[in-house]
N, C-alpha and C positions, 0 to 999 in steps of 0.2 A: 504494500500500500504506500502510495506516495502522496504527500500533501504539500501545500504551498503553491501559490499562483505564480505564473510566469510574470516576471517583472523586469523592466529595464528602465532606468531613470534614477531619480533621487530617492532617498530613503522613505519619503512620505508619498511620492506620486503613486496613485492607484491604491493607496493604503488608507482605509478608514474602518471605523467600528460600525457594525450594524446599529440601527437606531435604538433597538431595545437594549443592546449592550451599552451604548453610549449613555442612555438614561440611567441604567443601573450604576454605571461608573460615577455619574454626577451625584447620585444619592449616596454612594459610599464615600465619595470625597466630602460631602456635607457631613456625614457621620463622623469621620475621623478628623474633620476640621472644626468640630465643635470647640467652644471655649473650654479651658482646662477643667473646671469643676464638672461640667456636663459630660465632657469626654471621659472623665474618671468614673462617673456613675455608669456610663454605657459600657465601659471596659470591665467593670466589676472588680472583685478582689484581685490584686496583682498576682500574676502567675510567677512563681519562683521555683526553679529547678537547679539543683547542683550549685547553689549560691549565685545564680544569675536571675535577673528579672527581665521578663519579656517586655519589649517596647509596647507602650500603651496603645498606640494606634494599631499595631500588629495584633494585639490582644482583642481589639474590637473586631477585626476581620476574622480572627480565629473563632470567636463566639458566633458570629453570623454564619460562617462556613460550617461549623459543627452542627448547627441547627438544621442544615439542609444537606448534610453529607449522605452519600448513598449508603444503604445498609449492606450492600454486598458489591464485590468488584466483578466487572466483566470488561472485556477489552474495549468494545466500542463505547460503552458508557464512560470509561476512564479517559479515552482519547477525546471524546467530546468535552468532558469536564476540564481537561487540561487546556484545551484550546480556548474555552470560555474564560477560564481563570486568567490566562495570559492576556486576552483581550480586555478584561476588566481591570487588571492590576498593573500591567507593565507601563513603563514610560513610553511616551511617543518617540518614534525613531527620529534621529537627526535628519533634517531635510537637505543638508549640504554634502551628503555622502552618496556617491553614485553606486547604484545597485544593479546587478545583472544576474539573471538565472540562466544556467546552462547545464549540460551534462558533460561528464568526463568518462573516460573508460574505466569501468569497475571490474571486479573479478567475476561478476555474474551478469554483466551487461552494462548499459548506460547507468551512471551514478549521478543523480541530481545534486547540484551544489549551487550555492548563492555567493557571488563575489561582491565584495564591498571595496570601493576605491576611495581613498581620502580626498578631501576637497583640494588640497595642495599636492597634487601628484608629483613625485620626483622619481628619477631613475634609481633603481636598486633600493627600493623601500623595504622595510621589514615586511615579513609575511606571517600570517597567523592562520593555522587550520583549526577550526572550532567544531567541537562535537556537542550537540545539545543534550540536555538532561532528559530523563524519562524512563529510567530503569531498563532501557533497550526495548521498551514496549510501547510507550507513548511519546508524544513530542514530535516536533517537525521543524522545518526551517523558520517558522513563525516564532517558535519558543525563544530563540536567542536573537531575534531580529533587531530589537532596540539595542541590546548590548553590543552586537556586532557593529552597528553604526557608531557607537561610542568608542569602541576599540579602534575602528578605522580613523575616526576624527582625532582622538587624543594621541594615539600612538603614531599616526601617520602611516599606518600599515595597510597593505592589501589583505583583507580578511576573506577566508573561504569557509563558509558554513556548510556542513556535509549532511545531506539527507540520507544517512546510512539506513540499511535494511532493519526492520523491526521484527521482534518476536511477538506472538508465537508463530507468525507466518514464516519467519526466518530466524531460527534459534542460533545461539552462540555456536560456532565462532563467526557467523556471517558479519556481525558488526565490526569485529576486529579486522576481518579481511578487507572490508570497505574502508576502515580507518587507515590501515597501512597503505592501501592503494591511493587514498586521497593525499596523504603526506608525500608519497613518492611522486605523485603527479605534480604537486605544486613545486617541488624542488626541481623536477625535470623541466618544467615549463616556466621557470623563474624569469628568464629573459623576456619572454613574451608578455608576462604579467607586470614587468617592471619591478621585479622583486630581487633582492639580494639572496641567493640560495644559501648563504651562510648565516642568514638572519631570519630563518623560518622557525617560528615557535609553534607549539601544539598546545591546545587547551580545551577544557570542557567542564561542564558542571555535572555533579552527581555521577550517573553512569557514563556520561561523557568524560568525566574525570577519570573513571576507570579505563576507558579507551586510551586516554592520554598517557596514563602511566604505563599501560601495557605496550602501546606503540613504542615508547622509549625503550622499554626492556627488550622488545623483539628486535628493534633496529640494532641494538648493541649485540645481541646474539647473532645477528646476521652480518656483523661487521660493517654495518651501514652507518654513515655519520649521524651523530646525535642532533636533534633539533637545537636551536639556539636557547630554548627554554621550554619547560613544561609548566602549564598553568592548571592547577588542580583546585577546583572550586567545590566545596563540600563533597569530596569524592567518596565513592564507595570503593573500598580497597580489599574487602574480604567478605565473600558471601557466607563464610562459615562463622563470622564473628558473633559473639554472644556477650551478654552482660554489659555493664557500664552504661553508656548513654543509650544503648539499645533498650535497656530496661527503664531508665529514668525518663527518657523522652519517647516512650512507647506510644503515647497518645497525642503527640504533638501534631500540629498542622503546619504545612500541607503534607508532610511525610511522617507516618507512624511506622512502628515496627511491623504491624500486620501488612501494610502495603509493601514494605521491603520484602517480606516473605512471599507475597503474591507476585511481585516482579520476578523473584528468583524462580518460582514455579513456571512462569511464562517464558523466561528468557533462556534458561539452561536446559539442555537436552535430557539431563539426568542428574541425580544427586552427586555423582562422582565429579561432575564438571565443576562443582564449587571448589574443589581442591586444585583445579588446574590453575597454574600461575597466570595463564593467559586470560582467565576470568577474574581471578583474585590476586592482583599484583602484590598485595601486602603479604602474601604467603611466600614470596620469593626471598631467598637469602643472599642473592647476588645483585645488590643495588649499586655497586661501584660503577663509576664511569658514565653515569646517567646525566642528562641535561640539568642545568640549574633549575631549581623549582620555586614556584610561588604556590603556597598552599594556604587556602583560606577556608576556614570552617565556620560553623554557626552554632551558637550556644544551645538553641532549642531544636536539636537535630539528632535523631538516633544514630547518624553516621559520624557525629562529631569526634568520638574517641578514636575511631579507626583512621580518620583523616589525620588527626594529630599524631597518632602512633606511626603512620607512614612517614610523616615529616621528620619525626625523630629518627626513624630507621635510615632515611636518606642522609640525614646529617651524620649519623654514625658511620655511614659508608663513605663519607668524604664529599658528598654532593652539596654544593652551595644551596641553601634553603632560606627563604624568607617566609615565615609562617605567622598567621594571625587568626584569632577566633573572634568573630563578630558576636559578642556575648549576648546582646539583646535581641537577636534576630533568629528566625528559623531557617531550616533548609529552603533552598530555592529563593533566597531573598532577592536575587537579581531580577525577578519578575514582579516585584512588588513596589518598584520605585515610583510608579505613577500615583500611588496612594499613601505610601509610608515614607516620610522624609528620611528617616534613618536608613531605610533600605536603599534609597537613592544615594545617600552619602557613602554607604558601605560599597556600593557599586563603583562610585567614583574613586574610592581608595583602591579597589581592585584594579581598575583601569590604570590608575597612576602607577601601581606596582608593575604592571605589564610594560608600561612605557619606560620605567626605570630599568628593568632587567634587559630590555631590548635597546637601551641607549637612545631612546627617542626624546 
């Protein structure tokens, strides 16, 4: 299944929310924008987990979302819900970034990608290959659209977002095969894209962060050059992980432990695949020689502890790492910047980190 409209133009051309979604968004903005006392009443008792307090505006969204959450998971319902959430909560894309959809050669046929070119195009710009979040089951090019426009603008990079194959139609390792092919394609076509092949970074959120970590590990095993950087945003690094934040944040929004387990059941071909280092990069004991890493986790996220553990393991293996936990925010905070100012600021910090590590 492929999603995402064909688009050529700037980041906003041909992009708009359906009227019903736009109305819901205005109502949510009004709710989270209430004056302090009224906002606190709407948020309710502050939510604290592991010594962290959830952002008040985020808590309002959590309460509203929990009241209408589906009682069971199925693939199509979850895909529709993810698309609606992104449309409701994400920042508007930047209008000054050129956007073009195309296909590249993938391991199973044409692979859809979306290219973002910065407003001030230069020869030999940095490149970024980006993998969207969604447990390898949900998500699309729309998921990271606003973020990719910001990366292109702030970093001055050519960004390529990858519409990799999704499970359960295509179970692991289809996603990894597509990810490896996409990185190789950008490097091989760097001159045509105006990209410096030695400054191509790889990044992604959640299960897109999983792909990022595994791509780096696999390229080292194949004696292929490492990317200029790996950007791991609230990454899943071990499908076998138990305890810690998986317990304390089990009921968090938008990702709880039950949803993590559902993703695993959809994405992996069998239980044994969870032990495969190509699916669970945190299970690898050979992390030396990997690309410098930016690791950003979230306080209210069942994946928090495994992301931090992977950052520590990279550091112990001699990999340069800059790591930060956005303590007041949940998993997937990069899609909430249109409603939650702290999520927008956290996304700006992430983009600044990427610019720094790529020397932009």
